[in-house]
N, C-alpha and C positions, 0 to 999 in steps of 0.2 A: 416521306413513307407516311401510307395510308392504317393506320392500328383502328382496329374495332377492339374498345374496349367493352366488358361485358355489363351486365347491371348489376353492381356492386356499391357498397357507401363511398360518400366523397374520400374518406381517408384513403382507400383501397385504391382510388384511381388515380391520387396523388402521388401513390407511391409506386405505380406502374410506372406513373408519366416521370419520375424523378428517375427511375432504373434507364429508363431509356436514353435521357439525356444524358445523365451521368457516361453510361456505355456508350454512345456515340462519338463522346469526347474522346474517348480512349480507343476508337475503331481507326483500324489503318485502311486508308484508300488503296485499293490494290486495280491499279490501269491494266486492264487485259491487251493482249496483243491483236488488237482489231483494227490498227492504223486509224489516221487524224481523218478527219473531213477532207483536209488540204488534197491538192491534184498530186503531192508527191508522195503520199502515204506513207507519211513516217513512222514506226510501229516502236511502242513500248513493250519490252516482254513482261509477261505474265507471271506470276509464283504460282505454279500450276502443281507443283507437288509437295503433302504436307508430308509432316512426322507421323508417325506411327500411333495410331488411335489406340487408347488403352479403354477396354472396356471394365466398367465400373463395378460389374458386379462379378465376374469372372478374373480380371486383372492378366487379360490376355490380350495380346496386340491382336488388332484385327483388319489396320492397314499396313499393307506391306509393301510399301514404297519405302526405297531407302530416299531421303529426301536431298535434293539438290538445289543450288538457288536460282538455275532456269533451268527448264526442261525446253532443248533447245529444239528438241524433235518433235514439241508441240506442233500438232496443227493448227493453221488460222485461217479466219477469212476476212477480205475486203471487196467489199460493193458487191457482194453474194457469193463469191469464189471461192473456194476453199485450197490453201495451200499446204504442203508437205515436207516441211525441212528434210535433206538427204541429214543421213548418219553420217556416210561418206560420200565421197564424188570422183574418187581415183577416176583418171581418164575424162574426165566430163568433157564435153567439149558442145558449144552451142554458136548461133549465127541469129543475129537480130540489129535493132535498133538502140544504139546507148546513147544514156540523157547523160545529163550532169546536174549537181544542185551543191548550192552556195549558203548565200543567202536565203531566207532568216534561220537555216539550221546550223550555222555554224555556232560552235560553242553549246550548242544542246544534246541532250542525250541521243547517242545510236541504240539499237535494237540490243546490242549486247552491253550497255550500259558505258559504254567510251563516252567521252565526250568530243563530237563531231571536230575536225577539224579539215576544213575546206584546203587549205597547203598542203596536205599530209595527201600520200598513193592508197588510197582507202575506196570501196564502190560497197553499194548496197546491191544485193540480189535476193531474189524472192525464194528461191530454196537452197542455196548451197552452203554447209556450214561454216560457221566462224570461223575468222582467220585461215580459212583456205588461200591460197596465194595464187592468183590467176592472172594468166598474160591474156590482154586487150588488144587487139589490131583492127587498125581501122584500116577498112577494106577500099577506101576509096585512095588514100595516099602511101599506106602501106607501114606506117609510124606504127607502135608496139608500145607496150607500157605494164609493169608488173603493178598488180594491186591486191591490197588484202580485203577480204570480206569483212566488213564490220556491221553491216544495217542490213535492213529487210527492204526492199521497193525493185524498180518502180512500178506503181500499179495504174500507168498509163498506157493506153493502146497496145503496142505491139512492143512493148520496148524490154529489153533483155537484162539491162544494167544500167547502173545509177553510179555514174562517175564523181569522185571528188573534182572541184575545179584547176585543180594542180594535175590529176590525171588527165583531165579535157584539154588542157593547155597542151600539155606532152604529147597528145594525140593529134592536136591542129583541128581538134570541133568546138573547141570553147564559145569562137564568136558563131558560129553556125547552131550552136545547140544541142544538134544532133549528130549521129552519124552511123552508117553499118558497118557493124564488127565482126569478128570472131572470139569468143571467149572460152578458153583452154585453160583447166585447172591444171598447173602446175606441181601444187602441195596441196591435198585434201587437208582441211581442219576435221578435228573429229566432235561432234555434237555432244554434247552433257546431256544426260540422262538420266531418272530414275532409273534404277534395278531394281528386279524383283527378287525376294528372297526363297531359297528352293521351297522351303514350308508354303509358297505360295501358290505353287502349281495348278489346285485346283481351282484356282479362281480366273478371272478375267479382266482387262483393263477396259475402264467406264469412263465414259465421258458426264460430269453431271453439272450443274451451274451452282456458283457461289453466290449467296445472297447478302453475305453480312460475315466480319469476323468481330467478335467483342472479346473483352476480358471480363464480363459480368456475365455470367454463366444464365441467371434468369432472363436477361435482354433477349439472349440468343434463342432460348427455348419460345419464348412468346413468339418471338417471328417466325421460327420455325413450326409450331405447332397454326399460324396462319396461312401458311403454306402447304403445310403438312410433307413437312420436309426432315433433315436428323439433324443433329448438333456431334459435333467431331471435336475431340482435344486436341490441340496443335500447340508445339512448343515452337516458338520463332524469336529467334535475338533475345534468347535467355527467358524468355518469358512466356506464361501459360495464356493461351487462348481458346475460343470457342468457335468453331467454324459452323456455318449453317450453311448445309447443302440441299439442292432439290434434283430429285431424279436420277436417272441414271441410264445410261445404253452406249453398246460399246460402239455406235455409230455416231461421229461427230455433226454429220448433216441433222440428226435426232435433235442434238443439245443445240444446235443454232434454233433450229425451230422454238423449243421451249423458252430459248433466251428471248428470242423476240417476242412470245407472248408473255412474258413477264414484264419486258420491257413497257409492252402496250399497258400491263395494268399500274406502270407508274415504276416499276424495280428498276429503273436505270441504270443504276450500279450493277446489275445481274453480270457475270461473264462465267466462262466457260472456264472449267479445270478438268486435267484428266489424275484420275485415281485408280487401286486398284480395289477390285471387290471379290473378297475371297470367294472360294468355294463354300459348302457347307462344312466340308471335313475338317477344312482350317478354321472357321468358328468357332469348330465343338473343341479344339484342342486346347 
C-alpha cells in the first residue's frame, strides 16, 4: 500500500503508521469471485452484499440491501469475459464439450464453499444456480449421469461443464478427458441473492470497488481520502467494521475498468461488490 504522509511532526507520522499497522492486522482478506490463474478457473465466492449502513448524523439506514452470506447472482469476470449466473434454470438445456477435474482441487473449497470431493457426483458450470440437479449425457456412447452443481467453470475453450472424476468415470470419458455432451436441468436450484426493501424503490443497483475492510475507522478514513472514496459501516460476524468503497456504476463493465485501473496503481486487493444506492427520497427519510 502506498500512503502519502502529509507534512506533520514526527510524532503524528508515527501515530498514522501505528494506526495502519494495527488495522491491517484486523482486516479481513476477501477474495473476489474472479477465478484463479489456473486453466481450470476455480472460483472463490465474494462477499458482495453488506449490512445496512447507518448515517451517523441522521441515524437512518442508507444501504437497503438485506445481507446474505453469498450473492449467488453476482456477475463475475474471468479472462476478460463477464458471466451472469442464473437465478433459476428450469428447462435449461445445452450441448457442448464436457471435461473433468480432480487433483489438485480435491479437498479444496468450491465456489459455493463446499469441500470438493472428486468421488462425489458434482460438477462446475459457469451460470447454472448452485444445487441444480443436472443430467449429463455422453453423446458418443449414450451413457448418462445426474450431477449437482456446486462450482463455477470450466473456463477453457468451448467446454460447457466440468465434471467430478466419479461422474466422468460413469460417462466413460475419464481416460479420454473430454466428450461431447448434452446438459439438461432436472431440478433447478434457487440462487441466493440480496433483497431490496420497499422503501428503496427510488434507488438502483450499482457496482463499486472495495479497497479495504477495517476495524479502525481512522485507517478506513485515511484510505478513503487517498482515493476519494467513501466509508460505510458494516456489521459482520457480530463485529463492527468500516468498508472503503470507490466509484459506483449500474454497469459491471464500468466497475471492471475501475478495478483494473486501481490494481494498476498498486491496489491488487481491489475487487467488485454489488450494493444498493438509494435515490434522494430514500436518503432524506
